[in-house]
Biopython code that builds the backbone (N, CA, C, O; Angstrom):
import numpy as np
from Bio.PDB.StructureBuilder import StructureBuilder

atoms = [
    (1, "MET", "N", (60.497, 59.680, -28.300)),
    (1, "MET", "CA", (59.200, 58.778, -27.461)),
    (1, "MET", "C", (57.852, 59.749, -26.106)),
    (1, "MET", "O", (58.481, 59.817, -25.050)),
    (2, "ILE", "N", (57.033, 60.121, -25.988)),
    (2, "ILE", "CA", (55.980, 61.175, -24.678)),
    (2, "ILE", "C", (55.745, 60.425, -23.868)),
    (2, "ILE", "O", (54.868, 59.691, -24.324)),
    (3, "VAL", "N", (56.024, 60.104, -22.790)),
    (3, "VAL", "CA", (55.331, 60.080, -21.025)),
    (3, "VAL", "C", (54.028, 60.539, -20.496)),
    (3, "VAL", "O", (53.831, 61.749, -20.385)),
    (4, "THR", "N", (53.209, 59.763, -20.192)),
    (4, "THR", "CA", (52.814, 61.065, -20.047)),
    (4, "THR", "C", (52.335, 60.566, -18.571)),
    (4, "THR", "O", (53.308, 60.302, -17.864)),
    (5, "ALA", "N", (50.951, 60.352, -17.866)),
    (5, "ALA", "CA", (50.627, 60.294, -16.785)),
    (5, "ALA", "C", (49.515, 60.967, -17.382)),
    (5, "ALA", "O", (49.608, 61.886, -18.196)),
    (6, "THR", "N", (47.583, 60.050, -16.573)),
    (6, "THR", "CA", (46.692, 60.619, -16.983)),
    (6, "THR", "C", (46.058, 60.314, -15.086)),
    (6, "THR", "O", (45.986, 59.482, -14.182)),
    (7, "GLN", "N", (45.772, 61.588, -15.448)),
    (7, "GLN", "CA", (44.847, 61.853, -14.313)),
    (7, "GLN", "C", (43.278, 61.208, -13.427)),
    (7, "GLN", "O", (42.191, 61.728, -13.676)),
    (8, "SER", "N", (43.382, 60.300, -12.639)),
    (8, "SER", "CA", (42.231, 58.971, -12.388)),
    (8, "SER", "C", (41.699, 60.090, -11.393)),
    (8, "SER", "O", (42.226, 61.137, -11.015)),
    (9, "PRO", "N", (40.157, 59.361, -11.024)),
    (9, "PRO", "CA", (39.687, 59.680, -11.682)),
    (9, "PRO", "C", (38.499, 60.491, -12.877)),
    (9, "PRO", "O", (38.679, 61.704, -12.982)),
    (10, "PHE", "N", (37.534, 59.988, -13.601)),
    (10, "PHE", "CA", (37.346, 61.462, -14.261)),
    (10, "PHE", "C", (36.069, 62.151, -13.505)),
    (10, "PHE", "O", (35.452, 61.955, -12.458)),
    (11, "ALA", "N", (35.998, 63.199, -14.760)),
    (11, "ALA", "CA", (35.655, 64.543, -13.730)),
    (11, "ALA", "C", (33.865, 64.092, -14.835)),
    (11, "ALA", "O", (33.635, 63.648, -15.960)),
    (12, "ARG", "N", (32.790, 64.683, -13.309)),
    (12, "ARG", "CA", (32.092, 63.817, -14.330)),
    (12, "ARG", "C", (30.873, 65.437, -14.152)),
    (12, "ARG", "O", (30.800, 66.143, -13.146)),
    (13, "ASN", "N", (30.301, 65.572, -15.089)),
    (13, "ASN", "CA", (28.999, 67.041, -15.570)),
    (13, "ASN", "C", (28.014, 66.124, -15.823)),
    (13, "ASN", "O", (27.823, 64.916, -15.682)),
    (14, "ILE", "N", (27.454, 67.092, -16.243)),
    (14, "ILE", "CA", (26.214, 67.351, -17.330)),
    (14, "ILE", "C", (26.847, 66.270, -18.419)),
    (14, "ILE", "O", (26.497, 65.090, -18.398)),
    (15, "ARG", "N", (27.773, 66.765, -19.334)),
    (15, "ARG", "CA", (27.525, 66.365, -20.590)),
    (15, "ARG", "C", (28.862, 64.969, -20.532)),
    (15, "ARG", "O", (29.043, 64.437, -21.628)),
    (16, "GLY", "N", (29.632, 64.478, -19.483)),
    (16, "GLY", "CA", (29.795, 63.053, -19.277)),
    (16, "GLY", "C", (31.145, 63.239, -18.412)),
    (16, "GLY", "O", (30.974, 63.384, -17.201)),
    (17, "HIS", "N", (32.429, 63.251, -18.884)),
    (17, "HIS", "CA", (33.874, 63.311, -17.779)),
    (17, "HIS", "C", (34.254, 63.602, -19.227)),
    (17, "HIS", "O", (34.025, 63.669, -20.435)),
    (18, "SER", "N", (35.162, 63.745, -17.933)),
    (18, "SER", "CA", (36.880, 63.988, -19.094)),
    (18, "SER", "C", (38.012, 63.689, -18.765)),
    (18, "SER", "O", (38.464, 64.641, -18.131)),
    (19, "GLN", "N", (38.674, 62.961, -18.834)),
    (19, "GLN", "CA", (40.403, 62.383, -18.243)),
    (19, "GLN", "C", (41.284, 63.756, -19.026)),
    (19, "GLN", "O", (41.001, 64.416, -20.026)),
    (20, "VAL", "N", (42.220, 63.810, -18.259)),
    (20, "VAL", "CA", (43.536, 65.044, -18.334)),
    (20, "VAL", "C", (44.235, 64.163, -17.839)),
    (20, "VAL", "O", (44.140, 63.375, -16.898)),
    (21, "ILE", "N", (45.420, 64.566, -19.108)),
    (21, "ILE", "CA", (46.932, 64.261, -19.572)),
    (21, "ILE", "C", (47.560, 64.545, -18.930)),
    (21, "ILE", "O", (47.041, 64.318, -17.838)),
    (22, "HIS", "N", (48.800, 65.101, -18.755)),
    (22, "HIS", "CA", (49.900, 65.396, -17.692)),
    (22, "HIS", "C", (50.944, 64.700, -18.104)),
    (22, "HIS", "O", (50.833, 63.481, -18.236)),
    (23, "ALA", "N", (52.408, 65.500, -18.442)),
    (23, "ALA", "CA", (53.422, 64.923, -18.980)),
    (23, "ALA", "C", (54.057, 64.827, -18.013)),
    (23, "ALA", "O", (53.961, 65.579, -17.043)),
    (24, "LEU", "N", (55.084, 63.545, -18.157)),
    (24, "LEU", "CA", (55.024, 62.498, -16.918)),
    (24, "LEU", "C", (56.146, 63.751, -16.532)),
    (24, "LEU", "O", (56.210, 63.771, -15.302)),
    (25, "GLY", "N", (56.876, 64.597, -17.000)),
    (25, "GLY", "CA", (57.577, 65.900, -16.438)),
    (25, "GLY", "C", (57.326, 67.013, -15.387)),
    (25, "GLY", "O", (57.735, 67.709, -14.458)),
    (26, "ASP", "N", (56.381, 66.665, -16.213)),
    (26, "ASP", "CA", (55.188, 68.488, -14.809)),
    (26, "ASP", "C", (55.475, 67.279, -14.086)),
    (26, "ASP", "O", (56.045, 66.524, -14.874)),
    (27, "LEU", "N", (55.349, 66.742, -12.961)),
    (27, "LEU", "CA", (54.995, 66.441, -11.796)),
    (27, "LEU", "C", (55.726, 65.999, -11.050)),
    (27, "LEU", "O", (56.124, 64.836, -10.978)),
    (28, "GLY", "N", (55.986, 66.905, -10.397)),
    (28, "GLY", "CA", (56.293, 67.088, -8.750)),
    (28, "GLY", "C", (56.716, 66.514, -7.778)),
    (28, "GLY", "O", (57.859, 66.480, -7.324)),
    (29, "HIS", "N", (55.388, 65.840, -7.286)),
    (29, "HIS", "CA", (55.709, 65.309, -6.266)),
    (29, "HIS", "C", (54.115, 64.650, -6.146)),
    (29, "HIS", "O", (53.447, 64.649, -7.180)),
    (30, "ALA", "N", (53.502, 64.081, -4.863)),
    (30, "ALA", "CA", (52.031, 63.676, -4.811)),
    (30, "ALA", "C", (51.999, 64.230, -2.862)),
    (30, "ALA", "O", (53.061, 64.782, -2.573)),
    (31, "LYS", "N", (51.196, 64.159, -1.896)),
    (31, "LYS", "CA", (50.632, 64.619, -0.697)),
    (31, "LYS", "C", (49.677, 64.336, -0.462)),
    (31, "LYS", "O", (49.279, 63.816, -1.504)),
    (32, "LYS", "N", (48.326, 64.252, 0.770)),
    (32, "LYS", "CA", (47.836, 64.178, 1.392)),
    (32, "LYS", "C", (47.464, 66.111, 1.247)),
    (32, "LYS", "O", (48.282, 67.030, 1.289)),
    (33, "ASP", "N", (46.181, 66.171, 1.102)),
    (33, "ASP", "CA", (46.523, 67.321, 1.189)),
    (33, "ASP", "C", (45.512, 68.082, 2.322)),
    (33, "ASP", "O", (44.831, 68.992, 1.849)),
    (34, "ARG", "N", (45.386, 67.871, 3.413)),
    (34, "ARG", "CA", (44.332, 68.082, 4.416)),
    (34, "ARG", "C", (44.924, 67.911, 5.740)),
    (34, "ARG", "O", (45.974, 68.554, 5.745)),
    (35, "HIS", "N", (44.759, 67.414, 6.717)),
    (35, "HIS", "CA", (45.051, 66.688, 8.258)),
    (35, "HIS", "C", (44.172, 65.863, 9.053)),
    (35, "HIS", "O", (44.397, 65.050, 9.950)),
    (36, "ASP", "N", (43.157, 66.257, 8.524)),
    (36, "ASP", "CA", (42.398, 65.170, 9.277)),
    (36, "ASP", "C", (41.192, 64.331, 9.153)),
    (36, "ASP", "O", (40.575, 63.536, 9.861)),
    (37, "THR", "N", (41.065, 65.075, 7.385)),
    (37, "THR", "CA", (40.727, 63.852, 6.850)),
    (37, "THR", "C", (40.931, 64.751, 5.092)),
    (37, "THR", "O", (41.305, 65.922, 5.035)),
    (38, "ALA", "N", (40.747, 64.287, 4.390)),
    (38, "ALA", "CA", (41.829, 64.519, 3.079)),
    (38, "ALA", "C", (41.889, 63.570, 1.868)),
    (38, "ALA", "O", (41.407, 62.450, 1.700)),
    (39, "ARG", "N", (42.732, 64.478, 0.967)),
    (39, "ARG", "CA", (42.451, 63.713, 0.054)),
    (39, "ARG", "C", (43.806, 63.311, -0.680)),
    (39, "ARG", "O", (44.672, 63.544, 0.164)),
    (40, "SER", "N", (44.505, 62.759, -1.978)),
    (40, "SER", "CA", (46.030, 61.934, -1.913)),
    (40, "SER", "C", (45.044, 63.339, -3.059)),
    (40, "SER", "O", (43.859, 63.478, -3.361)),
    (41, "VAL", "N", (46.717, 64.366, -3.480)),
    (41, "VAL", "CA", (46.947, 65.264, -4.417)),
    (41, "VAL", "C", (47.723, 64.769, -5.305)),
    (41, "VAL", "O", (48.385, 63.735, -5.212)),
    (42, "LEU", "N", (47.649, 65.578, -6.280)),
    (42, "LEU", "CA", (49.308, 64.685, -7.479)),
    (42, "LEU", "C", (49.485, 66.203, -7.693)),
    (42, "LEU", "O", (48.698, 67.060, -8.095)),
    (43, "VAL", "N", (50.958, 66.267, -7.238)),
    (43, "VAL", "CA", (51.629, 68.439, -7.568)),
    (43, "VAL", "C", (52.466, 68.351, -8.993)),
    (43, "VAL", "O", (53.457, 67.709, -9.341)),
    (44, "PHE", "N", (51.451, 69.461, -9.764)),
    (44, "PHE", "CA", (52.577, 69.292, -10.969)),
    (44, "PHE", "C", (53.247, 70.628, -10.888)),
    (44, "PHE", "O", (52.509, 71.613, -10.875)),
    (45, "ASP", "N", (54.224, 70.757, -10.847)),
    (45, "ASP", "CA", (55.197, 72.359, -10.885)),
    (45, "ASP", "C", (54.727, 72.804, -12.087)),
    (45, "ASP", "O", (53.921, 73.717, -12.269)),
    (46, "LYS", "N", (55.595, 71.698, -13.390)),
    (46, "LYS", "CA", (55.191, 73.043, -14.409)),
    (46, "LYS", "C", (53.781, 72.510, -14.847)),
    (46, "LYS", "O", (53.047, 71.783, -14.178)),
    (47, "GLY", "N", (53.377, 73.372, -16.986)),
    (47, "GLY", "CA", (52.458, 72.287, -17.411)),
    (47, "GLY", "C", (51.592, 73.420, -16.921)),
    (47, "GLY", "O", (51.512, 74.116, -15.909)),
    (48, "MET", "N", (50.966, 73.296, -18.106)),
    (48, "MET", "CA", (49.478, 74.327, -18.039)),
    (48, "MET", "C", (48.216, 74.092, -18.056)),
    (48, "MET", "O", (47.266, 74.462, -18.746)),
    (49, "ARG", "N", (48.485, 72.921, -16.543)),
    (49, "ARG", "CA", (47.139, 72.380, -15.562)),
    (49, "ARG", "C", (48.013, 72.691, -14.194)),
    (49, "ARG", "O", (47.317, 72.272, -13.270)),
    (50, "GLN", "N", (49.615, 73.415, -13.503)),
    (50, "GLN", "CA", (49.803, 73.546, -12.943)),
    (50, "GLN", "C", (49.126, 73.927, -11.288)),
    (50, "GLN", "O", (48.154, 74.683, -11.287)),
    (51, "GLY", "N", (49.580, 73.469, -10.085)),
    (51, "GLY", "CA", (48.589, 72.838, -8.447)),
    (51, "GLY", "C", (48.429, 71.429, -8.735)),
    (51, "GLY", "O", (49.041, 70.523, -9.300)),
    (52, "GLU", "N", (47.474, 71.603, -8.183)),
    (52, "GLU", "CA", (47.291, 69.948, -7.011)),
    (52, "GLU", "C", (45.885, 69.376, -7.888)),
    (52, "GLU", "O", (45.134, 70.158, -8.470)),
    (53, "HIS", "N", (45.702, 68.054, -7.871)),
    (53, "HIS", "CA", (44.559, 67.499, -8.884)),
    (53, "HIS", "C", (44.424, 65.636, -7.985)),
    (53, "HIS", "O", (45.005, 64.562, -8.136)),
    (54, "PRO", "N", (43.488, 66.084, -7.216)),
    (54, "PRO", "CA", (42.746, 64.583, -6.536)),
    (54, "PRO", "C", (43.107, 63.856, -7.302)),
    (54, "PRO", "O", (43.123, 64.149, -8.497)),
    (55, "ILE", "N", (43.551, 62.547, -6.779)),
    (55, "ILE", "CA", (44.360, 61.159, -6.811)),
    (55, "ILE", "C", (42.582, 60.106, -6.540)),
    (55, "ILE", "O", (41.859, 59.343, -7.181)),
    (56, "THR", "N", (42.655, 60.873, -4.930)),
    (56, "THR", "CA", (41.156, 60.617, -4.566)),
    (56, "THR", "C", (39.690, 60.556, -5.286)),
    (56, "THR", "O", (39.806, 60.516, -6.510)),
    (57, "GLN", "N", (38.115, 60.538, -4.748)),
    (57, "GLN", "CA", (37.231, 61.037, -4.548)),
    (57, "GLN", "C", (37.091, 61.795, -3.460)),
    (57, "GLN", "O", (36.852, 62.999, -3.372)),
    (58, "HIS", "N", (37.299, 60.805, -2.455)),
    (58, "HIS", "CA", (36.706, 61.754, -1.315)),
    (58, "HIS", "C", (36.701, 61.312, 0.065)),
    (58, "HIS", "O", (36.287, 60.348, 0.709)),
    (59, "HIS", "N", (37.338, 62.424, 0.270)),
    (59, "HIS", "CA", (37.969, 63.218, 2.117)),
    (59, "HIS", "C", (38.032, 61.365, 3.035)),
    (59, "HIS", "O", (37.046, 60.656, 3.235)),
    (60, "VAL", "N", (39.232, 61.091, 3.349)),
    (60, "VAL", "CA", (38.849, 60.017, 4.840)),
    (60, "VAL", "C", (39.788, 60.668, 5.934)),
    (60, "VAL", "O", (39.869, 61.859, 6.236)),
    (61, "SER", "N", (40.471, 59.597, 6.447)),
    (61, "SER", "CA", (40.946, 59.587, 7.558)),
    (61, "SER", "C", (41.909, 57.726, 7.656)),
    (61, "SER", "O", (41.732, 56.527, 7.439)),
    (62, "GLY", "N", (42.823, 58.627, 8.095)),
    (62, "GLY", "CA", (43.183, 57.067, 9.026)),
    (62, "GLY", "C", (45.126, 57.377, 7.653)),
    (62, "GLY", "O", (45.475, 58.213, 6.820)),
    (63, "PRO", "N", (45.700, 56.149, 8.238)),
    (63, "PRO", "CA", (47.595, 56.308, 7.923)),
    (63, "PRO", "C", (47.360, 56.336, 5.600)),
    (63, "PRO", "O", (48.003, 56.947, 4.747)),
    (64, "ALA", "N", (46.271, 55.450, 5.493)),
    (64, "ALA", "CA", (46.481, 55.324, 3.929)),
    (64, "ALA", "C", (47.310, 56.715, 2.818)),
    (64, "ALA", "O", (48.234, 56.707, 2.004)),
    (65, "LEU", "N", (46.610, 57.507, 3.222)),
    (65, "LEU", "CA", (46.537, 58.798, 2.186)),
    (65, "LEU", "C", (47.636, 58.554, 2.362)),
    (65, "LEU", "O", (47.891, 57.705, 1.507)),
    (66, "LYS", "N", (48.670, 58.773, 3.035)),
    (66, "LYS", "CA", (49.964, 58.999, 3.733)),
    (66, "LYS", "C", (51.135, 57.618, 3.533)),
    (66, "LYS", "O", (52.264, 57.513, 4.013)),
    (67, "ARG", "N", (50.477, 56.790, 2.765)),
    (67, "ARG", "CA", (51.107, 55.419, 2.368)),
    (67, "ARG", "C", (51.091, 55.852, 0.320)),
    (67, "ARG", "O", (51.798, 55.730, -0.680)),
    (68, "ILE", "N", (50.144, 56.228, 0.632)),
    (68, "ILE", "CA", (49.844, 56.783, -1.127)),
    (68, "ILE", "C", (51.199, 57.529, -1.792)),
    (68, "ILE", "O", (51.864, 57.108, -2.738)),
    (69, "ALA", "N", (51.412, 58.764, -1.016)),
    (69, "ALA", "CA", (51.827, 59.553, -1.210)),
    (69, "ALA", "C", (53.082, 59.365, -1.950)),
    (69, "ALA", "O", (53.621, 59.616, -3.028)),
    (70, "ASP", "N", (53.378, 58.460, -0.160)),
    (70, "ASP", "CA", (55.235, 57.757, 0.017)),
    (70, "ASP", "C", (55.569, 57.022, -1.340)),
    (70, "ASP", "O", (56.378, 57.157, -2.258)),
    (71, "ALA", "N", (54.776, 56.373, -1.080)),
    (71, "ALA", "CA", (54.881, 55.284, -2.347)),
    (71, "ALA", "C", (54.795, 56.133, -3.744)),
    (71, "ALA", "O", (55.830, 56.228, -4.405)),
    (72, "ILE", "N", (53.466, 56.820, -4.265)),
    (72, "ILE", "CA", (53.915, 57.481, -5.438)),
    (72, "ILE", "C", (55.204, 58.480, -5.718)),
    (72, "ILE", "O", (55.570, 58.668, -6.878)),
    (73, "ASN", "N", (56.090, 59.315, -4.248)),
    (73, "ASN", "CA", (57.132, 60.086, -4.391)),
    (73, "ASN", "C", (58.184, 59.262, -4.538)),
    (73, "ASN", "O", (59.220, 59.743, -4.997)),
    (74, "ALA", "N", (58.133, 57.891, -4.188)),
    (74, "ALA", "CA", (59.917, 56.872, -3.869)),
    (74, "ALA", "C", (59.469, 56.655, -5.036)),
    (74, "ALA", "O", (60.595, 56.466, -5.496)),
    (75, "TRP", "N", (58.526, 56.456, -6.298)),
    (75, "TRP", "CA", (58.243, 56.208, -7.233)),
    (75, "TRP", "C", (59.569, 57.056, -8.786)),
    (75, "TRP", "O", (60.330, 56.806, -9.721)),
    (76, "LEU", "N", (58.570, 58.708, -7.475)),
    (76, "LEU", "CA", (59.087, 59.796, -8.437)),
    (76, "LEU", "C", (60.341, 59.554, -8.762)),
    (76, "LEU", "O", (60.756, 59.651, -9.917)),
    (77, "LYS", "N", (61.300, 59.101, -7.413)),
    (77, "LYS", "CA", (62.576, 59.443, -7.252)),
    (77, "LYS", "C", (63.485, 58.542, -8.284)),
    (77, "LYS", "O", (63.284, 57.466, -8.845)),
    (78, "ALA", "N", (64.516, 59.422, -8.275)),
    (78, "ALA", "CA", (65.984, 59.207, -9.475)),
    (78, "ALA", "C", (65.684, 57.566, -9.854)),
    (78, "ALA", "O", (65.097, 56.913, -8.992)),
    (79, "PRO", "N", (65.954, 57.098, -10.734)),
    (79, "PRO", "CA", (65.215, 55.485, -10.690)),
    (79, "PRO", "C", (67.499, 55.205, -10.798)),
    (79, "PRO", "O", (68.443, 55.979, -10.961)),
    (80, "ALA", "N", (67.334, 53.439, -10.551)),
    (80, "ALA", "CA", (68.785, 53.102, -9.380)),
    (80, "ALA", "C", (69.260, 52.535, -11.342)),
    (80, "ALA", "O", (68.404, 52.369, -12.211)),
    (81, "PRO", "N", (70.836, 52.350, -11.562)),
    (81, "PRO", "CA", (70.650, 52.079, -12.219)),
    (81, "PRO", "C", (70.295, 50.800, -13.501)),
    (81, "PRO", "O", (69.146, 50.543, -13.864)),
    (82, "VAL", "N", (71.177, 50.312, -13.891)),
    (82, "VAL", "CA", (70.075, 49.688, -14.415)),
    (82, "VAL", "C", (71.056, 48.355, -14.954)),
    (82, "VAL", "O", (72.267, 48.421, -14.739)),
    (83, "ASP", "N", (70.558, 47.317, -15.563)),
    (83, "ASP", "CA", (71.587, 46.649, -14.673)),
    (83, "ASP", "C", (71.746, 45.504, -16.581)),
    (83, "ASP", "O", (71.550, 44.290, -16.639)),
    (84, "SER", "N", (72.042, 46.205, -17.538)),
    (84, "SER", "CA", (72.391, 46.006, -19.282)),
    (84, "SER", "C", (72.580, 44.520, -19.939)),
    (84, "SER", "O", (71.965, 43.941, -20.834)),
    (85, "LYS", "N", (74.185, 43.982, -18.752)),
    (85, "LYS", "CA", (73.852, 42.480, -18.152)),
    (85, "LYS", "C", (73.035, 41.572, -18.730)),
    (85, "LYS", "O", (71.863, 41.352, -18.424)),
    (86, "PRO", "N", (73.814, 40.937, -19.754)),
    (86, "PRO", "CA", (73.171, 39.623, -20.268)),
    (86, "PRO", "C", (72.990, 38.545, -18.812)),
    (86, "PRO", "O", (73.734, 39.116, -18.014)),
    (87, "PRO", "N", (72.481, 37.476, -18.166)),
    (87, "PRO", "CA", (72.335, 36.888, -17.325)),
    (87, "PRO", "C", (73.544, 35.842, -17.900)),
    (87, "PRO", "O", (73.821, 36.003, -19.089)),
    (88, "LYS", "N", (74.157, 34.972, -17.299)),
    (88, "LYS", "CA", (75.390, 34.279, -16.988)),
    (88, "LYS", "C", (75.190, 32.698, -17.264)),
    (88, "LYS", "O", (74.317, 32.259, -16.515)),
    (89, "ALA", "N", (75.637, 31.892, -17.960)),
    (89, "ALA", "CA", (75.170, 30.932, -18.193)),
    (89, "ALA", "C", (75.973, 29.851, -16.863)),
    (89, "ALA", "O", (75.695, 28.654, -16.789)),
]
sb = StructureBuilder()
sb.init_structure("model")
sb.init_model(0)
sb.init_chain("A")
sb.init_seg("    ")
for serial, (resi, resn, name, xyz) in enumerate(atoms, 1):
    if name == "N":
        sb.init_residue(resn, " ", resi, " ")
    sb.init_atom(name, np.array(xyz, "f"), 0.0, 1.0, " ", f" {name:<3s}", serial, name[0])
structure = sb.get_structure()
């Protein structure tokens, strides 16, 4: 099974738009890319498109970008063990 992460928004140009699809295993972490005004970016450590890829179109200020990066990074951490036992009646 191949698991992928899709980078959005679409890149728009004269010929329309494109969408980049990355393997989830290539994703290293998320971060805020500047100090005052910033965008949230995904940082890919491996694969054909290594580097930073923005996930928000506009630069903004405030705490939202750090919360976005923190939420993505928490999701990327190793998952907790899954309890696969059926519920007791």
